C-alpha positions as CSV (number, residue, x, y, z in Angstrom):
1,M,-0.1,-0.2,-0.1
2,P,1.3,3.5,-0.8
3,R,2.0,6.2,1.9
4,C,0.6,9.7,1.8
5,P,3.7,12.1,0.9
6,Q,2.3,14.6,3.2
7,C,1.8,12.8,6.6
8,G,3.0,9.3,5.6
9,K,0.3,7.2,6.8
10,L,-0.9,4.4,4.9
11,M,-3.5,4.8,2.2
12,D,-5.7,3.2,-0.7
13,A,-4.0,3.8,-4.0
14,S,-7.5,4.6,-5.4
15,E,-8.0,7.5,-3.2
16,T,-7.5,10.8,-4.3
17,R,-7.1,12.6,-1.0
18,C,-5.6,11.4,2.3
19,P,-8.2,10.0,4.9
20,F,-6.2,11.2,7.7
21,C,-4.8,14.5,6.7
22,R,-7.1,15.4,3.8
23,E,-4.1,16.4,1.8
24,P,-4.9,15.8,-2.0
25,V,-2.4,13.4,-3.5
26,S,-1.5,12.4,-7.1
27,W,-0.3,8.9,-7.9
28,E,1.1,9.9,-11.5
29,K,4.6,11.0,-9.8
30,K,6.4,7.7,-8.8
31,T,8.3,10.0,-6.0
32,A,5.1,10.5,-4.3
33,I,4.3,6.8,-3.7
34,K,6.5,5.6,-0.6
35,E,6.4,1.7,-0.7
36,L,9.2,1.3,1.9
37,E,8.2,0.6,5.4
38,P,9.9,2.5,8.0
39,T,13.2,1.4,9.2
40,G,13.5,0.6,13.0
41,P,10.8,0.0,15.4
42,V,7.5,1.2,15.4
43,G,5.0,1.4,18.0
44,R,4.2,2.4,21.6
45,G,7.2,0.4,23.2
46,G,10.7,0.4,24.2
47,W,11.6,3.7,26.0
48,L,8.5,5.4,24.9
49,I,6.7,3.7,27.6
50,A,8.9,5.1,30.1
51,V,8.2,8.6,28.3
52,F,4.2,8.0,29.0
53,V,5.1,7.0,32.7
54,Y,7.3,9.8,33.3
55,L,4.2,11.7,31.8
56,L,1.7,10.2,34.2
57,L,3.9,10.6,37.6
58,S,4.6,14.3,36.6
59,L,1.1,15.3,36.7
60,P,0.1,14.8,40.4
61,F,3.7,16.4,41.4
62,M,3.0,19.4,39.1
63,G,-0.8,19.7,40.1
64,L,0.3,19.9,43.7
65,Q,2.8,22.5,43.0
66,C,0.3,24.4,41.0
67,L,-2.3,24.4,44.3
68,G,0.6,24.9,46.6
69,Y,1.9,28.1,44.9
70,L,-1.8,29.3,44.3
71,S,-2.3,29.1,47.9
72,I,0.5,31.5,48.8
73,G,-0.1,33.9,45.9
74,N,2.5,33.1,43.6
75,R,0.6,33.3,40.2
76,L,3.3,32.8,37.9
77,I,4.8,29.4,39.1
78,S,1.3,28.5,39.7
79,G,0.3,29.1,36.3
80,L,3.2,27.5,34.8
81,C,2.3,24.3,36.7
82,G,-1.2,24.7,35.7
83,L,-0.6,24.9,31.9
84,Y,2.2,22.1,32.4
85,V,-0.7,19.8,33.7
86,L,-3.0,21.2,31.2
87,Y,-0.7,20.1,28.1
88,A,0.6,16.9,29.7
89,V,-3.0,15.8,29.6
90,M,-3.3,16.6,26.4
91,L,-0.3,14.7,25.2
92,I,-1.2,11.5,26.9
93,I,-4.4,11.6,24.8
94,L,-2.0,12.3,21.6
95,Y,0.2,9.5,22.6
96,F,-3.1,7.2,22.6
97,I,-4.4,7.7,19.6
98,R,-1.0,8.2,17.9
99,H,-1.6,11.6,16.6
100,R,1.3,13.1,14.4
101,L,1.4,16.2,16.6
102,F,2.5,14.1,19.5
103,R,6.2,15.0,18.8
104,S,6.2,18.4,18.6
105,I,3.7,19.2,21.6
106,A,5.8,16.8,23.6
107,L,8.7,19.3,23.1
108,F,6.8,22.2,24.0
109,V,5.7,20.5,26.8
110,Q,9.3,19.5,27.9
111,A,10.2,23.3,27.8
112,L,7.0,24.3,29.8
113,H,8.1,21.9,32.6
114,L,11.7,23.0,32.5
115,A,10.6,26.5,33.2
116,A,8.2,25.5,35.9
117,I,11.2,23.2,37.7
118,V,13.7,26.3,37.1
119,A,11.3,28.8,38.2
120,I,10.3,26.8,41.6
121,T,13.8,25.8,42.3
122,V,14.9,29.7,42.3
123,D,11.8,30.4,44.2
124,G,12.8,27.6,46.9
125,I,16.1,29.1,47.0
126,L,15.0,32.7,47.5
127,R,12.4,31.5,50.1
128,E,14.9,29.3,52.1
129,P,18.4,30.0,51.4
130,A,19.4,27.4,54.2
131,S,18.0,24.6,52.2
132,L,20.1,25.7,49.1
133,G,21.8,22.3,48.7
134,N,18.4,20.1,48.7
135,T,16.4,22.6,46.6
136,L,19.3,22.7,44.1
137,T,20.1,19.1,44.1
138,L,16.4,18.3,43.2
139,G,16.2,21.3,40.4
140,I,19.3,19.7,38.7
141,L,17.8,16.0,39.0
142,F,14.6,17.1,37.5
143,A,16.2,19.2,34.6
144,L,18.4,16.4,33.9
145,I,15.6,14.1,33.5
146,I,13.6,16.5,31.4
147,A,16.7,17.0,29.4
148,G,16.8,13.2,28.8
149,V,13.4,12.6,27.6
150,T,13.9,15.8,25.2
151,V,16.6,14.3,23.8
152,Y,15.0,11.0,23.2
153,L,12.2,12.3,21.5
154,I,14.1,14.4,19.1
155,K,16.4,11.6,18.4
156,S,14.2,8.5,18.6
157,K,13.3,6.8,15.5
158,R,10.7,4.9,17.3
159,V,9.0,8.3,18.2
160,K,9.4,9.4,14.3
161,N,8.0,6.2,13.1
162,T,5.1,5.7,15.4
163,F,4.0,9.6,15.3
């Protein structure tokens, strides 16, 4: 079966429009038909499951951070955490329906998560300078986890082939 030149999904050769992205296709050009299967792993498996678990585990943490900072009147950090929770829920839905926007929105969510973690770390250091070591250690640990997930989302053939 040929693939849509725009979104890469498998489709019937008799169709004139892709049923997924609704892009018109012309089968006259031989370059438009991609008969090759993707090289490398495909599907929600491998380390992609770890990314999903990471998203699930970060939701309650960031949700509680959102409520905690809202209660003390810090709207900036509360807003960042709230946006992260909203986009992470949307990302989990995109993960399950294997939507092609998963990868780009996942990178945005990672940037949002990193901004929230940096803001929480800086706020913790400014509020309690005595706990500098613990706050900084946790901030760096979370930043490294976020960086690792981001690199995986960018470089992984499984993510490229699945979404």
